[in-house]
N, C-alpha and C positions, 0 to 999 in steps of 0.2 A: 505495500499499500505505499503509492508517495502521498502523504497526508499533507493537508493546508497545513500552512503557518501558524500555528499557534503561539501566544501572547507569551512574556518572558514572566510574567507573575506566575504561570502553572507549573514552569520549569522549576522555580525558587520556592514555590509550594512541595512540590514533589522533592526536588533535593531535602526538604526540612525532615521526610520521612525515611531516608536513610541514615538519619544522625540518629545515637544513643535515644534520644530522647523520644523521635520519633517511631523508631522500632521498640523501645516497650508500651508505648499507645497504639501499636499494630497488636501489640500480645495482649494485650487489656481488654482488643474490643472485638479480637477475632472471632468468638461465638455468638457475639450481639443479634438476638433474635430483632427484627422490625419492630415492635411492637417495645421494644426495649432502648428503641436508640436514645429518644429522647432524652428520658431520664440519665441514661449513661454520658450523654453528654455534657446535661448541665452540670452532673458530680465531676468529671473530666476537665472543664474547662472550673474551674477554681483553681487548679493548679500547673495548667496546660494553658498552649494557647489558642484559644476559639478554632483559628485559621487551621492549625495541624490538628485537633480536634474532626473540624469537618473532614479533613481531608485523610487522618486516619478510620474513620466511621467511611467514607466512602469508598478507599481500597478495600475495606473491608468484605462493601457490598461485590465489588466486582470479582474479589477473588473466592466468592461464595457464587457467582454467577460464570466463574469460567472452572471449579470443578466436572462438569461435563464434557470440558473439552479437552483439558487437561489434567484432570485426575485429581484428586486430594492431595496425596501428598508435595505433587509439584504447582496446585494451584496457592497451595497454603505458604509458598513461598516466596513466587514469583507477583511482579508490580503490572500493575495493567492500567489501558484508560478505556473510557465506554466505546471506542473506536475500535482499538484494541481485541476487547473480547467478544466483540461482535463478528470483527474481518477477518480474525487471524486462524489460521487454519487447525486443525484439532489434532493433537499427537498423534491421533492410531491414522491420520491419513500424513501427515507430514513426515512419519516414521517411514512409511512405506517408500514415501518419494527420495525420502537420504539413504534408503537400503537401494533402491533402483540405482541412485547417483554412485553409490559404491560398487554395484554391481556393471556398471558403467567406465569403473575406472577413474573417475574422478576422484582427484585430491584439494584441490581448491576451487573453490566455487566464487562468483560473485552475487549474492542474493539482492538485488535491486528492488528494490521500495519492500525493504524487510519488515515496517511493521513494529511489534513488541517483540519481536523473536522467535515467535511461534515456530519458522520453518528453519532459522539459523539454528536455535538447541537443537533440533533434530541432523540436520548437518552436521556441527562439531559431536554429536554424540556419536555418531555414526564413523568419528575418527577423519571427516572433512574437515580440512579449515575454510574461515568463512569469511566475504568481506559483507556485511548488513551496513546498507543502504537507503537511508531516509531524507527529504529536508527538512521535516518537523523535528525542533530543535527538544520537544516535550517527547516526544515519540521514542528518539533515541538515545536520549534517559533513559526513560524505563527499559531499552533495548539491554543498553550497558549493565545495569542494575539488575536486569533477569539475566545475565552470564555470569555474571559473580554470584549471584546466588545460586545458582546451580552449579558453581563449580566450573565455567566453561570459555570462561575471560579469556584463556591461552589460545585457543581457538578463533576466537570472534571478535573481530573488530569493528564497531559499528564508527560511521563515517556519516556526517551530520553533509547531505549536498544533492543536487539533484539529479538524478538519476540519467539523463540523457547529457549528463555532462563525466559523467565515470570514465575511465579508461578501462578498461577491464580486459586486455590485451595480458597476456601470463594468467588468466585463471582457465582452467580444465573445461568450466564449464559457467554457464549464467542460468540463474532463477530469476523470473520475473511476474512478481504479484502485484499488476496494475489494480488501481483502485477502483470499483464497480458500485460505488455507491455517491449519490450527490447530494447538495440540498435538496431536491425531490427526492432522494430514496434512491431504489435500485438502476442501474444504468444498464441498457438494453442491448446498444448502440455501442459496438467491439470500439467505434472508432470513435466514441466520448470516452473511453475509458482513461484513467490517468496512471503512464503516460497511455495516448493512444494502439490498441494493439498493432496497427503499421507499425508504429515505431519497435515493438515487443519483438516481432516477427523479422527487420530488418536486425538488430544487436542479436536474435541466437546466431543469427545466418552470418555472422559472424565470428562466433562462438564455434570451437571443438562441436558440445553438448549445450542443450539448452532444453528447458521444461519452460513454459508458459503456463501460470494458470489463469485460466478463463471462465464464465460460465457459462452449468451444463448446459442451456438452452441453444448457445451459438448457433446458430446455422450451417448447416453440412459443407453448404456452398463455401463458408467463410474460409475454411483449413486451408491452411496452403496445400498443394500438393506432394512436397517433398516430407510434410509433418507427422508423425505421427498419433493420431487423436484417441486420449486415453478417458475414460470417464470415469470414476471410481465415486463409487456406494460404500457405506458404513450400516455395518448392521441392518442394511435394505433399504436404507437410507442416502439418496444421491446428495453427493457432498460437491464436488467442484466436478472439472473435465479436464484436461492439460495436453499442451503441442509441445511433443517431443519432439526435438533436432537432435541429427545426430544419433539415431538409432541402428540396430538391426533390420527394423521393418519400416522402415517410410512409405509413408501412403498406405496405412492401415489401420484399421479401427480397431480399439481394444475395450472393453469391460471389463474390470479388475473388483472384485467384491471381496470387502474385509470385515472383517479381521480373520477370516478365512487365507486371505492373498489369492483366491481361487483365479486364473484370467483369459478370456475368452478371445482368441482376436484373430481379426482374417482380413486380409487385401483387399483393397478398393476392387480391386479388379477378379477376385476372387469370392467376393461375398457371393451368399447364394441370391438366387431370388426369392421374391417376395412368396412363402407358402399360399398354397390352397387355402382354399375356405371347406369346410367339408361338417360334416353334421357331429353334433355333440354326441363324443365317445364319454366310455364312462370315466376319463380323468383331467381335469382342469388343469392348464400349469398356467402360476402369473409368472412372465420372466422378472427379474430383478426389472430398479429402473435404471440400472445403467446398462445393462442389456437394451433395453428401451431407446435409450436414450445414441448407442452406440449403433443402433439399426443392424443390431445381432438374432433378432427376433426369430429368423430364418435359420440361423443355427443350431439354436436350442430348438426349434420344431423339427429339426432332423433327427440331434441326438433323443429325441420322444417317439419320435415317428410317427408326428403329428401332423395337424395345420392349423387353420385358424376359425373361430367362429366365425367369423367377419373380417371383411376384408381391412376395414377400418381401426378393427381393434387389437390390442397387445394381448389376448388371450389363445391360448394352444389349447387346441381337446386332442387325448388319443385315446387309443380302446387300450393302450399297455401303459404301464407302473414302470416307469424309469427312473433311478435316484439323479438332480443333477443341481451340482453349487450354483446352476446359473437361474431357477426358477424352482416356486413352492406347487405342491403339489397337492392339489384336494380331489377324494373322489365323490363324484355327484353322484348324488342319489336323487334328483330330483329338478325337471325342468318345465317352467309355467311359465305361460303370457302374464307379461306386467298386470298384476291385480293383486292390491292392498290384500281385500278381503280372503282371496283362496289362501294368500301366504298367510296371515292370523288363524286361519284356519288350519292349514298343516301344520302350523308352529307347535298350535293347541294339543294335534292330535300327536305330535312325535314330544310333547311338552316340552318344549326347549325354551331354556329361561337364559340359556348365553348367548345372543346372538351378534354374532363380528358383519357387518355391512361393508361389501366391499362395492365399487364400481367403475368403470370403465365404460363412457357412453352412454350416462344416465343424468337428467338434470337433478336427479332424486336425492337428497341429502342425507346420509346414512342415519344421523340421529333423529331427524323427520320419519324417517320409517323404521326406528327405534322404537318412535312415542306410538307411533299408531298401530303397530302388531302387538303391541304390549305383552313382551316374549315373558315365559312363567315356566319354572318348572326345572328338574335336576338335570337337563341334559342342555349339550351345547350344540351348534350350526352353524354353518356359512353361506351368507346369502351373496351373489355375487349379480347385481343390477348392469347390466351390458344389454346390448344387442347378437342377435345370434341370426346370419342373413339378412340382417339390415330392419327385423322386428325386435321390439322391446321385450327381453326379457328376464327373469329369474332364475339364476340357477342356483340351486341349493346340495347341500354337499358338507364335508368336513374333509380336514388336512391327512395326508397320510404321513405319517411316521416312519 
């Protein structure tokens, strides 16, 4: 993230958190609940500057939010900004990327738009030397503090600079994470990134190897021909896309699923055509979001000997059960035209009290349907709201374990 310039007072306030007094305050407010903040702040301000108490409480809140991305142990020691928590790479994804760089033989990487250091920390833990660049003084101060907090300062150099002016010659690789949020929220036009995607691609082409972090929804036509495009999911949620340069699979699409690191790859010239539409079989396969984004649903369909339920829907159906990391499998027990009353009667008959609602190609909201059918009973089921050969349909079943 090449974050916008931050006013000097914010950097000064952050520096106070790194003093002995600031460290003691951070320890004192570590486990403060939101409802307790006012009382705790009032008490602490009797002996400490009000600005420092406020900064410590704000940092404690950020650390609590960061646990989901960085884990409890690291989040408790690291420092954050609001944008840093929101936009930084989660540790599982950053670790995977760092390991892939290491497998490519990278020993020194220029991390452009380095933010608070999430990726730099992962690179350093993989034994890679890092130059982390950001133009924002506060962000750079936080990144330096994080390198020290995790004992990685010998491998991480943080430099305050405009990334477009940094000489990356002498580095084995370049990693660019452009800012994709502006004053009005998420930015969808790659040329509106900061820096623009075209600049990042040019920088990547000049380096021996490179990786550019981009939004998962990037149009496929915007992917350079020589780049390997990778979509990464973690725990079933698509987190990001990456354009790789200098790998052994240029011009390919890859879907990588964490934490297991299963990866499905096909070259643009060898990708299978869209699967045929076929009648709903005994099993329904729900491809991982990374597989869908990478346009590799056909490869999954071939693995399970299946076809599509509808030409516009990424649900695969088959008569055979196949274990694959790239899709969740369900056994289908019932197929109904979309009709809430019929579904309610079926669920009542089956004594279904725990209902999972999934949808693709339906305007009905899962919570709305759940309220209408009022599931009750000891059993569970999954209902898919979708289209089958163009017709609104409900498929009822359960996961295959």
